[in-house]
PATIMAR-735199 format. One line per field, with one value per residue: x, y, z of N, C-alpha, C, CB in turn; residue in three letters. Coordinates in steps of 0.1 Angstrom, whole numbers. Glycine has a CB too. Example, Ala and Ser with C-alpha at 12.3 -4.5 7.8 and 13.67 -1.06 7.14 Angstrom:
2
nX 132 / 128 $
nY -57 / -22 $
nZ 78 / 71 $
caX 123 / 137 $
caY -45 / -11 $
caZ 78 / 71 $
cX 132 / 129 $
cY -33 / 0 $
cZ 78 / 79 $
cbX 113 / 141 $
cbY -45 / -6 $
cbZ 90 / 57 $
res Ala / Ser $
***
This chain:
64
nX 431 / 407 / 383 / 348 / 331 / 303 / 274 / 261 / 232 / 204 / 178 / 147 / 128 / 143 / 163 / 149 / 139 / 163 / 172 / 151 / 154 / 174 / 161 / 162 / 150 / 122 / 107 / 115 / 111 / 110 / 136 / 150 / 141 / 152 / 179 / 181 / 174 / 196 / 217 / 210 / 198 / 172 / 157 / 162 / 151 / 124 / 118 / 120 / 101 / 77 / 76 / 75 / 95 / 127 / 156 / 182 / 173 / 163 / 185 / 194 / 197 / 174 / 172 / 170 $
nY 1215 / 1219 / 1244 / 1239 / 1248 / 1269 / 1259 / 1270 / 1290 / 1272 / 1271 / 1262 / 1243 / 1230 / 1219 / 1202 / 1184 / 1173 / 1160 / 1142 / 1127 / 1109 / 1090 / 1078 / 1091 / 1100 / 1123 / 1147 / 1175 / 1183 / 1178 / 1195 / 1220 / 1218 / 1219 / 1245 / 1260 / 1254 / 1265 / 1292 / 1301 / 1302 / 1326 / 1342 / 1325 / 1325 / 1352 / 1355 / 1336 / 1348 / 1372 / 1361 / 1358 / 1348 / 1337 / 1349 / 1373 / 1386 / 1397 / 1417 / 1452 / 1478 / 1501 / 1537 $
nZ -425 / -450 / -457 / -463 / -493 / -497 / -514 / -546 / -552 / -563 / -563 / -548 / -560 / -580 / -564 / -547 / -567 / -576 / -553 / -550 / -573 / -567 / -552 / -526 / -506 / -486 / -484 / -504 / -505 / -479 / -471 / -488 / -477 / -452 / -458 / -468 / -446 / -430 / -444 / -449 / -426 / -401 / -396 / -420 / -439 / -432 / -435 / -463 / -471 / -461 / -476 / -500 / -518 / -534 / -516 / -524 / -536 / -514 / -501 / -517 / -523 / -528 / -554 / -554 $
caX 418 / 401 / 369 / 339 / 325 / 289 / 269 / 254 / 217 / 198 / 163 / 140 / 122 / 154 / 170 / 140 / 138 / 176 / 172 / 141 / 159 / 182 / 152 / 164 / 144 / 108 / 101 / 126 / 109 / 114 / 151 / 155 / 138 / 162 / 192 / 180 / 175 / 210 / 226 / 207 / 193 / 158 / 152 / 163 / 142 / 111 / 116 / 118 / 88 / 67 / 76 / 72 / 107 / 138 / 166 / 192 / 167 / 161 / 197 / 197 / 192 / 166 / 177 / 161 $
caY 1210 / 1229 / 1248 / 1236 / 1259 / 1268 / 1257 / 1281 / 1289 / 1267 / 1272 / 1251 / 1233 / 1222 / 1211 / 1191 / 1175 / 1167 / 1151 / 1132 / 1118 / 1098 / 1079 / 1072 / 1101 / 1099 / 1136 / 1155 / 1189 / 1185 / 1178 / 1208 / 1230 / 1217 / 1224 / 1259 / 1266 / 1253 / 1274 / 1307 / 1304 / 1302 / 1340 / 1346 / 1317 / 1329 / 1365 / 1352 / 1330 / 1358 / 1381 / 1354 / 1360 / 1339 / 1342 / 1358 / 1385 / 1393 / 1404 / 1428 / 1465 / 1485 / 1514 / 1548 $
caZ -430 / -459 / -455 / -473 / -500 / -497 / -528 / -553 / -551 / -575 / -562 / -540 / -568 / -586 / -554 / -543 / -578 / -576 / -542 / -553 / -583 / -561 / -548 / -513 / -496 / -486 / -487 / -509 / -503 / -465 / -471 / -494 / -468 / -441 / -463 / -469 / -432 / -425 / -452 / -448 / -412 / -399 / -397 / -434 / -447 / -428 / -442 / -477 / -473 / -458 / -487 / -512 / -528 / -533 / -506 / -529 / -538 / -502 / -497 / -526 / -519 / -538 / -559 / -552 $
cX 411 / 387 / 360 / 333 / 310 / 284 / 262 / 239 / 212 / 183 / 157 / 135 / 133 / 161 / 162 / 139 / 151 / 177 / 162 / 145 / 167 / 174 / 153 / 158 / 129 / 101 / 112 / 124 / 113 / 129 / 156 / 152 / 148 / 176 / 192 / 181 / 189 / 219 / 223 / 202 / 178 / 151 / 151 / 152 / 127 / 108 / 112 / 104 / 76 / 65 / 73 / 83 / 118 / 148 / 176 / 186 / 164 / 173 / 200 / 190 / 185 / 172 / 166 / 158 $
cY 1222 / 1232 / 1243 / 1248 / 1258 / 1267 / 1270 / 1279 / 1283 / 1267 / 1260 / 1240 / 1224 / 1214 / 1199 / 1180 / 1167 / 1157 / 1139 / 1122 / 1107 / 1087 / 1073 / 1081 / 1100 / 1112 / 1146 / 1170 / 1193 / 1186 / 1191 / 1220 / 1230 / 1222 / 1239 / 1266 / 1265 / 1263 / 1289 / 1311 / 1305 / 1316 / 1344 / 1338 / 1321 / 1343 / 1363 / 1346 / 1340 / 1368 / 1374 / 1356 / 1349 / 1345 / 1351 / 1372 / 1393 / 1401 / 1416 / 1441 / 1471 / 1498 / 1525 / 1555 $
cZ -438 / -455 / -466 / -480 / -499 / -512 / -533 / -552 / -564 / -574 / -555 / -549 / -575 / -576 / -549 / -554 / -578 / -565 / -544 / -563 / -578 / -556 / -534 / -502 / -497 / -490 / -491 / -506 / -488 / -464 / -477 / -485 / -456 / -445 / -464 / -456 / -427 / -431 / -449 / -434 / -412 / -402 / -412 / -442 / -444 / -435 / -456 / -480 / -471 / -469 / -500 / -523 / -525 / -523 / -512 / -532 / -526 / -497 / -506 / -522 / -531 / -541 / -557 / -565 $
cbX 409 / 403 / 368 / 327 / 330 / 282 / 260 / 259 / 211 / 203 / 157 / 129 / 113 / 164 / 173 / 125 / 136 / 187 / 168 / 128 / 166 / 190 / 153 / 178 / 149 / 103 / 93 / 128 / 94 / 109 / 157 / 147 / 124 / 163 / 195 / 166 / 165 / 215 / 224 / 196 / 199 / 154 / 160 / 177 / 143 / 109 / 128 / 129 / 86 / 70 / 89 / 59 / 112 / 145 / 172 / 198 / 154 / 158 / 208 / 193 / 203 / 151 / 182 / 165 $
cbY 1207 / 1225 / 1263 / 1227 / 1261 / 1281 / 1246 / 1282 / 1303 / 1252 / 1274 / 1257 / 1239 / 1232 / 1220 / 1196 / 1182 / 1177 / 1158 / 1138 / 1126 / 1104 / 1068 / 1070 / 1115 / 1094 / 1142 / 1153 / 1192 / 1174 / 1165 / 1210 / 1229 / 1202 / 1218 / 1263 / 1259 / 1238 / 1271 / 1310 / 1317 / 1297 / 1349 / 1344 / 1302 / 1331 / 1374 / 1343 / 1318 / 1365 / 1389 / 1357 / 1374 / 1336 / 1330 / 1353 / 1383 / 1382 / 1395 / 1425 / 1474 / 1486 / 1514 / 1558 $
cbZ -418 / -474 / -453 / -468 / -514 / -491 / -528 / -568 / -548 / -577 / -575 / -532 / -579 / -593 / -542 / -541 / -591 / -575 / -529 / -557 / -594 / -549 / -558 / -510 / -499 / -472 / -475 / -524 / -505 / -456 / -479 / -507 / -462 / -436 / -477 / -476 / -423 / -427 / -467 / -458 / -407 / -385 / -389 / -439 / -443 / -413 / -440 / -483 / -463 / -445 / -487 / -518 / -527 / -547 / -500 / -542 / -546 / -491 / -496 / -541 / -513 / -534 / -573 / -542 $
res Met / Ala / Lys / Lys / Lys / Lys / Gly / Lys / Tyr / Ile / Gly / Phe / Ala / Lys / Leu / Ala / Lys / Lys / Ile / Gly / Ala / Lys / Gly / Asp / Val / Lys / Asp / Pro / Lys / Ala / Val / Ala / Ala / Ala / Ile / Gly / Arg / Lys / Lys / Tyr / Gly / Lys / Lys / Thr / Met / Gln / Lys / Ala / Ala / Ala / Lys / Gly / Ile / Lys / Val / Pro / Asn / Leu / Lys / Lys / Lys / Lys / Lys / Lys $
***
């Protein structure tokens, strides 16, 4: 059985728009948030939200 590849980060707004375009979801933003929490974890998503930055930027180290 092959492992599933994790998708590339496309951003919350684009993902919500893509989900909403299908038309079968009542709240596409809630679905996008759930996908993010499943992919990155609750703790990482909360850190990014508190700092107001995107998840991939949270993992990058700052240069001195």
